[in-house]
C-alpha positions in Angstrom: -21.2 37.8 -25.7 -23.7 35.3 -27.2 -24.8 32.8 -24.4 -26.1 30.2 -26.9 -22.8 30.1 -28.8 -20.8 29.9 -25.5 -23.0 27.1 -24.2 -22.6 25.1 -27.4 -18.8 25.5 -27.3 -18.6 24.6 -23.6 -20.6 21.4 -24.3 -18.2 20.5 -27.2 -15.2 21.0 -25.0 -16.7 19.1 -22.1 -17.4 16.2 -24.5 -13.9 16.3 -25.8 -12.5 15.9 -22.3 -15.1 13.4 -21.1 -16.4 15.9 -18.5 -20.0 14.9 -17.6 -21.1 18.3 -16.3 -19.8 21.9 -16.1 -20.8 25.5 -15.4 -19.1 28.5 -16.9 -19.9 32.1 -15.7 -18.3 35.2 -17.3 -18.8 38.6 -15.9 -18.3 41.7 -18.1 -19.3 45.3 -17.6 -22.6 44.5 -19.2 -23.5 41.7 -16.8 -22.9 38.0 -16.1 -23.4 35.3 -18.7 -23.8 31.8 -17.2 -23.9 28.7 -19.3 -24.0 25.0 -18.4 -23.2 21.6 -20.0 -24.1 18.0 -19.3 -25.3 16.0 -16.4 -24.9 16.1 -12.6 -23.9 12.4 -12.7 -22.8 10.3 -15.7 -25.6 7.9 -16.9 -28.3 9.7 -14.9 -30.9 12.1 -16.4 -30.4 15.1 -14.1 -29.1 18.0 -16.2 -26.7 20.6 -14.7 -28.3 24.0 -14.2 -26.9 27.3 -13.0 -27.7 26.5 -9.4 -26.1 23.0 -9.2 -23.4 22.9 -6.6 -20.0 21.6 -7.6 -17.2 20.9 -5.1 -14.8 23.9 -5.0 -11.9 22.1 -3.4 -9.1 24.7 -2.7 -11.1 27.6 -4.1 -12.8 27.4 -0.7 -9.6 29.0 0.6 -10.6 32.3 -1.0 -13.7 32.4 1.1 -11.6 31.5 4.2 -9.1 34.2 3.5 -11.8 36.8 2.8 -13.4 36.0 6.2 -10.0 36.5 8.0 -9.5 39.8 6.2 -13.0 40.9 7.4 -11.9 40.3 11.0 -8.7 42.3 10.3 -11.0 45.1 8.9 -13.0 45.0 12.1 -9.9 45.3 14.3 -10.3 41.8 15.7 -7.1 40.4 14.1 -3.7 41.8 13.2 -2.0 40.2 10.1 1.5 40.5 11.5 0.9 39.5 15.1 1.6 35.9 16.2 -1.6 33.7 16.1 -0.4 32.3 19.4 -1.6 35.6 20.9 -5.1 34.2 20.3 -4.6 30.4 20.1 -3.5 29.0 23.4 -2.7 25.7 21.6 0.3 27.4 19.9 1.9 29.0 23.0 4.1 26.0 23.9 4.6 24.1 20.7 7.0 21.2 20.1 8.9 23.4 17.7 9.3 26.8 19.4 9.3 28.7 16.1 5.7 27.8 15.5 4.6 30.3 18.3 5.8 33.1 16.0 3.6 32.2 13.0 1.4 35.1 11.8 -2.0 35.2 10.0 -0.2 36.8 7.0 2.1 33.8 6.8 -0.8 31.3 7.1 -2.7 33.1 4.3 0.3 33.2 2.0 1.5 29.6 2.6 4.8 30.9 4.0 4.2 29.7 7.6 6.5 26.7 7.4 3.7 24.3 8.4 3.4 20.9 6.7 1.1 20.6 3.8 -1.6 18.0 4.7 -1.8 17.0 8.3 -4.6 14.7 9.2 -5.8 13.4 12.6 -5.8 9.7 13.4 -9.6 10.0 13.9 -10.9 10.9 10.4 -14.3 11.7 11.9 -13.0 14.3 14.4 -14.7 17.6 14.0 -12.9 19.8 16.6 -10.6 22.4 15.1 -9.3 23.0 18.6 -8.1 19.4 18.7 -6.7 19.7 15.2 -4.7 22.8 16.2 -3.5 21.0 19.3 -2.2 18.2 17.2 -0.5 20.6 14.7 1.3 22.2 17.6 3.2 18.9 18.2 4.6 18.8 14.7 8.0 19.9 13.5 8.0 22.8 11.0 9.0 22.2 7.4 10.9 25.6 7.3 11.4 28.7 9.3 8.2 30.9 9.3 8.3 33.5 6.5 11.3 31.9 4.8 9.7 30.1 1.8 6.4 29.2 0.1 5.0 25.7 0.5 1.3 25.2 -0.1 -0.4 24.1 3.1 -4.0 22.9 3.7 -2.9 22.6 7.3 -2.4 26.4 7.5 -5.9 27.1 6.3 -7.4 24.7 8.8 -5.5 26.6 11.5 -7.1 29.8 10.1 -10.4 28.2 10.6 -9.6 27.6 14.2 -8.4 31.2 14.5 -11.7 32.4 13.3 -13.5 30.3 15.9 -11.3 31.7 18.7 -11.8 35.3 17.6 -15.6 35.2 17.0 -16.7 32.6 19.5 -18.6 30.8 16.7 -18.1 27.5 15.0 -16.3 27.8 11.7 -19.3 27.2 9.5 -21.5 29.6 11.5 -18.9 32.4 11.3 -18.5 31.9 7.6 -22.3 32.0 7.0 -23.0 35.0 9.3 -20.0 37.2 8.3 -19.6 36.4 4.6 -22.0 34.1 2.8 -25.3 35.7 3.8 -24.1 39.3 3.3 -22.7 38.1 -0.1 -26.1 36.7 -1.0 -24.8 33.2 -1.8 -25.7 29.8 -0.3 -22.9 27.3 -0.9 -23.1 23.9 0.6 -20.6 23.3 3.4 -19.2 19.7 3.8 -20.2 17.7 6.9 -23.1 20.1 7.5 -26.1 18.5 9.3 -28.4 20.6 7.2 -30.1 19.1 4.2 -28.6 20.6 0.9 -31.0 23.2 -0.5 -29.7 22.6 -4.0 -28.5 19.6 -6.1 -24.9 18.5 -5.7 -22.9 17.3 -8.7 -21.3 13.9 -8.4 -17.5 13.7 -8.9 -16.0 11.5 -11.6 -12.6 10.0 -12.5 -11.5 9.4 -16.1 -8.8 6.8 -16.7 -6.0 7.6 -19.2 -6.9 6.5 -22.7 -10.6 6.1 -21.9 -13.5 8.4 -22.5 -15.9 7.1 -19.9 -16.3 8.9 -16.6 -16.6 6.8 -13.5 -18.4 8.2 -10.4 -16.2 8.5 -7.3 -16.8 9.6 -3.7 -15.1 12.6 -2.2 -13.2 12.2 1.0 -12.5 15.3 3.1 -12.0 15.1 6.9 -14.3 17.5 8.8 -11.3 19.3 10.2 -10.3 20.2 6.6 -13.5 22.1 5.9 -11.8 25.6 6.0 -9.2 24.5 3.4 -11.5 22.8 0.9 -15.1 22.1 2.1 -17.3 24.4 0.1 -19.5 23.5 -2.9 -21.4 26.0 -5.0 -22.0 27.3 -8.5 -19.8 29.2 -10.9 -22.2 32.2 -10.4 -21.5 32.1 -6.6 -17.7 32.4 -7.5 -18.5 35.4 -9.6 -20.3 37.0 -6.7 -17.1 36.5 -4.6 -15.0 37.9 -7.4 -17.2 41.0 -7.6 -16.8 41.5 -3.8 -13.0 41.6 -4.3 -13.3 43.9 -7.3 -15.8 46.2 -5.5 -18.1 46.3 -8.6 -21.3 45.2 -6.9 -22.7 47.9 -4.5 -24.8 45.3 -2.8 -21.8 43.1 -2.0 -19.3 45.9 -1.2 -20.0 46.1 2.6 -18.5 42.9 3.8 -14.9 44.0 2.8 -13.2 47.3 3.1 -11.1 48.7 0.2 -7.9 48.6 2.3 -8.4 44.8 2.9 -9.2 44.3 -0.8 -5.8 45.8 -1.7 -4.0 44.0 1.1 -5.4 40.6 0.0 -4.4 41.0 -3.6 -0.8 42.3 -2.9 1.9 39.7 -3.7 3.9 38.6 -0.7 7.7 38.9 -1.3 9.4 35.5 -1.4 6.1 33.6 -1.9 7.4 31.7 -5.0 4.5 29.5 -6.0 6.3 27.6 -8.7 4.0 25.0 -10.2 0.8 26.9 -9.2 0.9 30.5 -10.0 3.1 33.5 -11.0 3.0 34.9 -7.5 1.0 34.6 -4.3 -0.9 37.0 -2.1 -3.2 36.5 0.9 -5.4 33.7 -0.3 -5.2 34.7 -4.0 -2.8 33.6 -6.7 -1.5 35.9 -9.4 -1.9 34.6 -12.9 -0.5 35.9 -16.2 2.1 38.5 -17.3 2.8 41.6 -15.3 0.8 43.7 -17.8 -2.2 41.4 -17.7 -2.2 40.1 -14.1 -5.4 38.3 -13.0 -6.2 37.1 -9.5 -7.9 33.8 -8.4 -7.4 30.3 -7.3 -7.7 26.7 -8.6 -9.2 23.7 -6.8 -9.2 20.0 -7.4 -11.0 17.4 -5.4 -11.8 13.7 -5.8 -13.5 13.8 -9.2 -13.9 17.6 -9.8 -12.2 20.9 -10.4 -13.0 24.6 -9.9 -11.3 27.7 -11.4 -11.7 31.3 -10.5 -10.1 34.3 -12.2 -10.8 38.1 -12.0 -9.2 41.3 -13.2 -9.8 44.2 -10.9 -8.7 46.9 -13.5 -11.3 45.8 -16.1 -13.9 44.3 -13.9 -13.8 41.0 -15.8 -14.3 37.7 -14.0 -14.5 34.1 -15.1 -15.4 30.9 -13.1 -15.5 27.3 -14.3 -16.8 24.3 -12.2 -16.6 20.7 -13.4 -17.4 17.2 -12.0 -14.5 15.3 -13.5 -10.7 14.9 -13.0 -10.4 16.0 -16.6 -11.7 19.4 -15.7 -8.1 20.4 -15.2 -7.5 19.8 -19.0 -10.8 21.4 -19.9 -9.8 24.7 -18.2 -6.9 25.7 -20.6 -9.2 25.1 -23.6 -11.9 27.3 -22.0 -9.3 30.0 -21.4 -8.2 29.7 -25.1 -11.8 30.0 -26.2 -12.5 33.1 -24.1 -9.3 34.7 -25.5 -10.7 34.3 -29.0 -13.7 36.2 -27.8 -11.6 39.1 -26.5 -11.4 38.1 -22.8 -7.7 37.8 -22.2 -7.9 35.6 -19.1 -4.6 35.4 -17.2 -3.4 31.9 -16.5 -0.2 30.3 -15.2 2.2 29.2 -17.8 5.3 27.8 -16.1 7.4 27.7 -19.3 8.5 24.1 -18.8 10.5 23.2 -21.9 9.8 20.4 -24.3 11.6 17.3 -23.1 14.9 16.6 -24.9 15.5 12.8 -24.7 19.2 13.2 -25.3 19.7 15.9 -22.6 21.4 15.2 -19.3 19.5 14.8 -16.0 22.3 15.7 -13.5 25.9 16.1 -14.5 27.0 15.1 -18.0 26.6 12.1 -20.3 23.4 10.1 -20.9 20.4 10.8 -18.7 21.2 9.7 -15.2 18.2 9.6 -12.8 20.2 8.2 -9.8 20.7 11.6 -8.1 17.0 12.2 -8.2 15.8 8.8 -6.8 14.8 8.8 -3.1 12.2 9.9 -0.7 11.1 13.5 0.0 9.1 14.4 3.1 6.6 17.1 4.1 5.0 16.0 7.4 2.8 13.0 6.8 3.3 13.3 3.1 6.2 11.4 1.6 6.9 11.5 -2.2 9.0 8.6 -3.5 10.9 8.9 -6.7 11.8 5.4 -8.1 13.1 4.0 -11.4 10.5 2.6 -13.7 11.3 1.1 -17.1 13.7 3.7 -18.7 12.5 6.6 -16.5 11.2 7.4 -13.1 7.9 7.4 -11.3 6.6 9.5 -8.4 4.3 8.0 -5.8 3.0 8.8 -2.3 1.1 7.0 0.5 -2.3 8.1 -0.8 -2.1 6.0 -3.9 -0.8 8.7 -6.2 1.3 7.2 -9.0 2.6 9.4 -11.8 5.1 9.1 -14.6 7.8 11.8 -14.4 9.3 13.6 -17.4 12.4 15.6 -16.3 13.4 18.6 -18.3 16.8 20.4 -18.8 16.5 22.7 -15.8 15.5 20.0 -13.3 11.9 21.1 -13.7 9.5 18.2 -14.4 6.0 17.2 -15.3 4.2 14.3 -13.5 1.2 12.7 -15.2 -1.0 10.4 -13.2 -1.3 6.8 -14.4 -4.8 6.2 -12.8 -6.8 9.3 -14.0 -6.7 11.5 -17.0 -5.9 15.0 -15.8 -3.5 17.8 -16.6 0.0 17.0 -15.4 1.5 18.4 -12.2 4.4 20.8 -12.6 7.4 20.5 -10.3 11.1 20.9 -9.9 14.1 19.5 -8.1 16.1 22.0 -6.1 19.9 21.8 -5.5 21.6 22.5 -2.2 23.7 25.6 -2.7 26.5 24.2 -0.6 26.8 20.6 -1.8 25.2 20.8 -5.2 23.1 17.7 -4.4 19.3 17.5 -4.7 17.8 18.9 -1.5 14.1 19.6 -2.3 11.3 18.4 -4.5 8.7 21.0 -5.3 5.4 19.7 -6.6 2.3 21.8 -7.4 3.5 24.4 -4.9 4.4 22.0 -2.1 8.0 21.6 -0.9 9.3 18.3 0.4 12.8 17.8 1.9 14.9 14.9 0.7 15.0 12.4 3.5 17.3 9.8 1.9 18.3 8.3 -1.4 16.7 5.0 -2.3 18.6 1.9 -1.6 
C-alpha cells in the first residue's frame, strides 16, 4: 500500500467533509501504514502527526472491556456471577433485579441499566458514589432480556475494576493494560500534564464548510465509558492484542478471553449500531466477512476501529470534527478499492417513499408516533414539525426524522453536519401500539403520547 497516495486521498476526503484533522492507520501482514491530514485546530498552524491524540469517545469501552477480561483471565472475576458479589453498593438496590446483573451483561449492554446516568455534581470523581447513585435507579428492562447501549454500565465496570484491584480506575488501566501494550493514551481529568498534543474538537453546521472549535464535556465518573484520547496507531496496537498478531503485546490477554470477548451474545440486537454485539466489541459486515470493532463520537470528534482476526487486517480512523462520521464511510469505500474489504454496519434502511403509510393505512399519519420516550434521565420527544416530525432531548439534540416503511427511521441533526442516526419504532405485541423507540442502539420506553 502506497502511503503517499493514501495520505493524499485522506486529505481530499477530509477537505470534502470539512474535517480539520484526521489520522488513518492500516495494518496488513506487511506492517502498519499510518497517514495524517490537516490541523490539530482549525485556523491554527499545528499540523496533525501520527502521535497527536484524538478523543476516542466510546472506543474507550474496548480498553475497559479488555481490562475486565484480563481480570477474568487472572481468576479475579467471573463473567456470569453477580457483580453485587463484589460491589456492596448493589446488594440492596431500589430495584431488586439489579443485584443479579453480571459482568457479561454489563459488557454486552444487556444489563437493563439506563443509558446515560449523570450525578447532580458534575465534578464528582468517585465511582463508588456513582455506583451508589445507580443502585437507586429503576431498571429499563430485566437483566439479560434485551440490548440497550449503556454508558452507565461501563462506568459501573470501572467501579468493579476498582473494587477488585484496590486501585483507582486510571491506575488499574495504566498498570494492567496500557503500559504492557506499549501505548500512552491521555486519560480525561488526569492531573498529569499531557505528554502529547491533543486535537481540538470541531462542529460543522449543516450547509456550511467551516469547522467551529468546541469544548468536550465528559463528567469524571464517565471516564471508563469514554474518557481516553490517543492516536490511530494506538488503536491498531489494541487491535493486534485482540488478534494475537504481535508477540510483544500478546501477554496481557489469554487466547480464551480473546475468543470470549469477540463471541456474539445471543439476544444482543444492536440495531442502529452494529450487526451483532459481543463483550465490548461490535460485529460489522456480513457473516462471511465479519469484522470486529467499535465507533466513538464525542463533542466535536469521532473514532472508528475495525479488525479482522482471520486475515490479521486492522483499520483505525480518528478525526476532530462531527463530520468524521460522514468521512468514515468514504474511507471504508476507498480502502475497499485497494483490496481491504473493511466490514461496516449497513442497516438496510429503505429509501423513503413519500406516499407510503406511517402507521395504518391512508396518507402518512405521524400521530401514533408522537410522544415522549424515556430511558432514565434521557427523554426523547417526538413532535410534529412542518409536514413531518422532529426528535429532541434535554441535552439540546434536535433532529429531523424521516420515517420509512417498516417504522425504521433516520434522524439528521439540525445543528451539526454529521451522518444521520438510525432508529426504529417498536410495536407492542399485544396492543399493536408503539411501545419503544430505539435510537443508535438505545431503547426508550414510551411514557405518554403528546397532548
